[in-house]
C-alpha positions as CSV (number, residue, x, y, z in Angstrom):
1,X,-122.6,71.4,65.2
2,X,-121.3,74.0,67.7
3,X,-120.1,77.5,66.3
4,X,-116.7,76.0,67.1
5,X,-117.0,73.2,64.6
6,X,-118.6,75.5,62.0
7,X,-115.8,77.7,61.8
8,X,-113.0,75.5,62.2
9,X,-114.9,73.7,59.1
10,X,-114.9,77.2,57.2
11,X,-111.7,77.8,58.0
12,X,-110.1,74.2,56.8
13,X,-111.5,74.9,53.5
14,X,-109.3,77.2,52.6
15,X,-105.9,76.6,50.9
16,X,-103.1,75.2,52.8
17,X,-105.4,75.3,56.1
18,X,-105.7,72.0,57.5
19,X,-108.2,71.4,60.2
20,X,-105.9,71.2,63.2
21,X,-104.8,74.6,61.6
22,X,-108.4,75.7,61.5
23,X,-108.9,74.8,64.8
24,X,-106.3,76.8,66.2
25,X,-107.4,80.1,64.3
26,X,-110.9,79.2,65.8
27,X,-109.1,79.3,69.2
28,X,-107.3,82.4,68.2
29,X,-109.7,84.4,67.5
30,X,-112.3,83.5,70.6
31,X,-109.4,84.7,72.5
32,X,-108.7,88.0,70.5
33,X,-111.4,91.1,71.7
34,X,-114.6,90.8,70.5
35,X,-114.2,93.8,68.2
36,X,-111.3,91.9,66.6
37,X,-113.2,89.4,65.5
38,X,-116.3,91.5,64.6
39,X,-113.8,93.7,62.2
40,X,-112.3,90.4,60.5
41,X,-116.2,89.3,60.1
42,X,-116.9,92.9,58.5
43,X,-113.8,92.6,56.0
44,X,-114.7,89.6,54.5
45,X,-118.4,90.8,53.9
46,X,-117.2,93.9,52.4
47,X,-114.6,91.9,50.6
48,X,-117.3,89.6,49.1
49,X,-119.6,92.5,48.2
50,X,-117.3,94.9,46.5
51,X,-114.7,93.2,44.7
52,X,-115.6,91.6,41.4
53,X,-114.2,90.9,38.3
54,X,-112.7,94.0,36.0
55,X,-114.7,94.3,33.2
56,X,-111.5,94.4,30.3
57,X,-109.3,91.6,32.1
58,X,-110.9,90.0,34.8
59,X,-108.7,90.7,37.8
60,X,-110.0,91.2,40.9
61,X,-111.2,94.9,41.7
62,X,-113.7,97.3,43.4
63,X,-114.1,99.5,40.3
64,X,-115.5,98.4,37.2
65,X,-112.1,98.3,35.5
66,X,-109.3,97.8,37.3
67,X,-106.3,100.5,38.3
68,X,-103.7,98.1,35.8
69,X,-106.0,98.4,33.2
70,X,-106.4,101.9,33.6
71,X,-102.9,102.9,33.9
72,X,-102.6,104.8,30.6
73,X,-98.2,104.2,30.6
74,X,-98.6,100.4,30.3
75,X,-98.1,98.8,27.1
76,X,-101.5,97.9,25.0
77,X,-99.8,95.8,22.9
78,X,-98.2,93.7,25.3
79,X,-101.0,90.8,27.1
80,X,-99.5,88.8,29.9
81,X,-102.5,86.1,30.4
82,X,-102.7,84.4,33.9
83,X,-104.7,81.8,36.0
84,X,-105.5,83.5,38.7
85,X,-105.9,87.0,39.7
86,X,-102.9,86.2,42.4
87,X,-100.7,85.5,39.4
88,X,-100.7,89.4,38.4
89,X,-99.5,90.3,41.6
90,X,-96.6,87.8,41.9
91,X,-95.7,89.3,38.5
92,X,-95.9,92.7,39.8
93,X,-93.2,92.0,42.3
94,X,-90.7,91.5,39.9
95,X,-91.2,94.8,38.5
96,X,-90.5,94.0,35.0
97,X,-93.8,93.3,33.2
98,X,-95.3,97.0,31.9
99,X,-97.9,95.2,29.7
100,X,-101.4,94.7,30.3
101,X,-103.1,91.2,32.1
102,X,-105.3,88.4,30.9
103,X,-107.0,86.6,33.8
104,X,-108.2,83.3,32.6
105,X,-109.9,82.5,35.8
106,X,-108.7,79.0,36.2
107,X,-106.6,76.3,34.2
108,X,-108.4,74.0,32.0
109,X,-108.4,70.4,34.2
110,X,-111.2,67.9,32.3
111,X,-111.2,65.6,35.6
112,X,-112.4,68.8,37.8
113,X,-115.1,69.4,35.1
114,X,-113.1,72.6,34.3
115,X,-113.3,73.3,30.0
116,X,-112.6,76.1,27.8
117,X,-116.1,77.2,28.2
118,X,-115.6,77.7,31.9
119,X,-112.2,80.1,31.7
120,X,-112.3,83.7,30.0
121,X,-110.8,82.7,26.9
122,X,-113.5,84.0,24.7
123,X,-113.0,87.6,26.0
124,X,-109.3,87.2,25.3
125,X,-109.9,86.8,21.3
126,X,-112.5,89.8,21.9
127,X,-109.6,91.7,23.3
128,X,-106.7,91.1,21.2
129,X,-107.7,92.5,17.7
130,X,-110.2,95.0,19.5
131,X,-106.6,96.4,21.5
132,X,-104.4,95.9,19.1
133,X,-102.0,93.4,21.1
134,X,-99.0,92.1,19.2
135,X,-97.7,89.5,22.1
136,X,-99.6,87.3,24.4
137,X,-97.3,86.1,27.2
138,X,-99.1,83.0,28.1
139,X,-98.3,82.5,31.8
140,X,-100.2,79.6,33.3
141,X,-98.3,77.5,35.7
142,X,-95.7,75.3,34.6
143,X,-98.4,72.3,35.8
144,X,-99.7,69.8,33.2
145,X,-102.8,71.5,33.2
146,X,-101.2,74.9,32.9
147,X,-99.2,73.5,30.2
148,X,-102.6,72.3,28.4
149,X,-104.5,75.1,28.9
150,X,-101.4,77.3,27.4
151,X,-101.3,75.1,24.3
152,X,-105.0,75.0,23.9
153,X,-104.9,79.4,24.3
154,X,-102.1,79.1,21.5
155,X,-104.2,77.3,19.0
156,X,-106.9,79.5,19.4
157,X,-104.8,82.7,19.1
158,X,-103.4,81.0,15.9
159,X,-105.7,82.4,13.7
160,X,-105.4,86.2,14.9
161,X,-101.7,86.2,13.2
162,X,-100.7,87.3,17.0
163,X,-97.3,86.8,18.4
164,X,-98.0,84.1,21.2
165,X,-94.7,83.5,23.4
166,X,-94.7,81.2,26.9
167,X,-92.9,82.4,29.7
168,X,-89.7,80.2,29.9
169,X,-88.9,77.8,32.7
170,X,-87.2,78.7,35.7
171,X,-90.3,78.2,38.2
172,X,-90.9,74.7,39.2
173,X,-93.0,72.3,37.6
174,X,-95.9,71.5,39.7
175,X,-95.5,75.0,41.4
176,X,-97.7,77.9,41.1
177,X,-96.9,81.9,39.9
178,X,-98.3,83.1,43.2
179,X,-95.5,81.7,45.7
180,X,-92.2,82.3,43.0
181,X,-89.6,85.0,44.1
182,X,-89.7,88.2,41.8
183,X,-86.2,86.6,40.6
184,X,-87.6,83.9,39.2
185,X,-90.3,85.5,37.6
186,X,-88.1,88.4,36.1
187,X,-85.8,85.4,34.5
188,X,-88.7,83.9,33.1
189,X,-90.4,86.6,31.8
190,X,-87.2,87.8,29.6
191,X,-86.3,84.2,28.7
192,X,-89.8,83.7,27.1
193,X,-89.8,81.9,23.9
194,X,-92.6,81.3,21.3
195,X,-94.7,78.3,21.3
């Protein structure tokens, strides 16, 4: 296999990148000055070496504890649970939520072999009483797996006596928070409901 095929294959593994787009990107990189491709390669290596999950919420960070967890101005009694770290950025763009976050690291998907033990649910169950959380907002994606994950998490939280809410509809079923606009996310947060 050639270097062109190798890079095309690796790029095609990225979400939203098909084989043709991967090939176009490969040829685009070959047309650029070599320094630009080296900077891209160095940025990827740095990303892999430095970025890790926050020890507290599992957001992605270069620090032990992410900036959102370290921000003392955020409301520690309000915890928003999301599937992936990218979902936090989407909610933050709305500019309406001032609580803290918890990243599950995925969603329940038995067909893909993802069960409760594969997600950061246990850490969530520890955080709620330790941090004095009064409300948990479940902001999983409005897909079948996201709904199943929200229901499972809600059932696990029930014995802790914490208020559990779900972001309201307004996000399209089958859509991802990462791609939703700020207004839609803000409305969904304001109209959350009890589970």
